[in-house]
C-alpha positions in Angstrom: -0.1 0.0 -0.1 1.5 3.4 -1.1 1.6 6.0 1.6 1.3 9.7 0.4 2.1 12.9 2.2 1.2 16.1 1.2 2.2 19.9 1.6 0.9 23.0 0.1 3.0 26.4 -1.0 1.9 29.6 -2.2 4.6 32.0 -3.7 3.7 35.8 -4.4 5.7 38.2 -6.4 9.0 37.6 -8.3 12.0 35.4 -6.8 13.8 38.2 -5.1 11.3 40.4 -3.9 8.4 38.0 -3.4 7.7 35.5 -0.3 6.0 32.2 0.0 4.4 30.2 2.7 3.9 26.5 3.0 1.8 24.1 5.0 2.3 20.4 5.8 -0.7 18.4 5.1 -0.5 16.9 8.5 -0.9 20.4 10.2 2.4 19.8 11.8 3.8 23.0 10.0 1.4 25.9 9.1 2.3 29.2 7.4 6.0 28.6 7.5 7.4 31.6 5.5 10.2 31.3 2.8 12.1 34.0 0.9 14.9 34.5 -1.5 16.9 35.6 1.4 16.3 32.7 3.6 17.4 30.4 0.8 20.3 32.2 -0.5 21.5 34.5 2.2 20.8 34.9 5.8 17.8 32.8 6.9 16.4 35.3 9.3 14.5 32.9 11.1 12.9 31.5 7.9 13.5 28.3 6.3 14.4 27.0 2.8 13.8 23.8 0.9 17.2 22.8 1.5 16.8 22.9 5.1 13.4 20.9 5.0 15.3 18.1 2.8 18.1 18.0 5.6 15.7 17.9 8.4 13.8 15.1 6.4 17.2 13.2 5.8 18.3 13.5 9.4 15.1 12.0 10.7 14.7 9.3 8.2 18.1 8.2 8.8 17.8 8.2 12.6 14.6 6.2 12.2 16.3 3.6 9.8 19.3 3.4 12.1 17.1 2.8 15.1 15.2 0.1 13.5 18.4 -1.7 12.1 20.1 -1.5 15.5 16.9 -2.7 17.4 16.8 -5.8 14.9 20.2 -6.5 15.9 19.4 -6.7 19.4 20.9 -3.4 20.3 18.1 -0.7 20.4 19.6 2.7 20.8 19.4 4.7 23.9 19.7 8.0 21.9 20.6 9.0 18.4 21.7 12.5 17.4 21.9 13.1 13.7 22.8 16.4 12.0 22.5 16.7 8.2 24.1 19.3 6.0 22.6 19.9 2.8 24.7 21.9 0.2 23.2 24.2 -2.4 25.9 25.3 -5.0 26.1 27.3 -8.1 27.0 24.7 -10.9 27.3 25.1 -14.9 23.6 23.9 -14.9 22.4 26.4 -12.3 21.8 26.0 -8.6 21.7 22.5 -7.4 21.9 20.4 -4.2 25.2 19.1 -4.6 25.8 17.1 -1.4 24.5 16.0 1.9 26.6 15.1 5.0 25.2 13.1 7.8 26.7 13.1 11.3 25.5 10.7 13.9 26.3 10.2 17.5 24.9 7.2 19.1 24.2 5.8 22.6 23.9 2.1 22.3 24.6 -0.5 24.8 26.7 -3.6 23.9 27.9 -2.3 20.6 31.5 -1.2 19.6 32.4 1.5 17.1 33.0 -0.7 14.1 29.6 -2.6 14.6 28.0 1.0 15.1 29.7 2.4 12.0 28.5 -0.4 9.9 24.9 -0.3 11.2 25.0 3.3 10.4 26.2 2.7 6.7 23.5 0.1 6.2 20.9 2.7 7.4 22.3 5.1 5.0 21.6 2.7 2.1 18.1 1.8 3.4 16.8 5.1 4.3 14.0 6.1 1.8 15.4 9.9 1.8 18.9 8.5 1.0 17.6 6.3 -1.7 15.6 9.3 -3.2 18.7 11.6 -3.3 21.5 8.9 -3.9 21.4 8.9 -7.7 21.8 12.6 -7.9 24.1 13.8 -5.0 27.0 12.7 -2.9 25.9 11.5 0.6 28.8 11.2 3.2 28.5 10.0 6.6 30.2 10.4 9.9 29.1 7.9 12.8 30.4 7.3 16.1 29.4 6.3 19.6 28.8 8.9 22.2 
């Protein structure tokens, strides 16, 4: 069974002077403002598509890692994941060029090597990683806290 999630965005004006808002279909995010400046300059407390992709990737990866560790009999006490999504000017225009994941875990009964292996496996199995993998470089730094 396919799962669908929805969002709605409205943009008014041109790119540089205009602004937009978006809502998540779940209602968890409502009226979040986006501007040219929040994407290409100082965020000013607003968000950007790249920040949202980074948040989605950090969350998805953490969930995949938690599941993989639990299936190995080592459910994590805590996982802290940071994601850095890089938007850069290329010869084809602005593109997301890379994502760097950094995870620190508290996991009983697991050594560094086993944790890193589980993190690599989670990176490969995370649906957001899979959506991005053919178009950008995804790097990972994983260690126990």
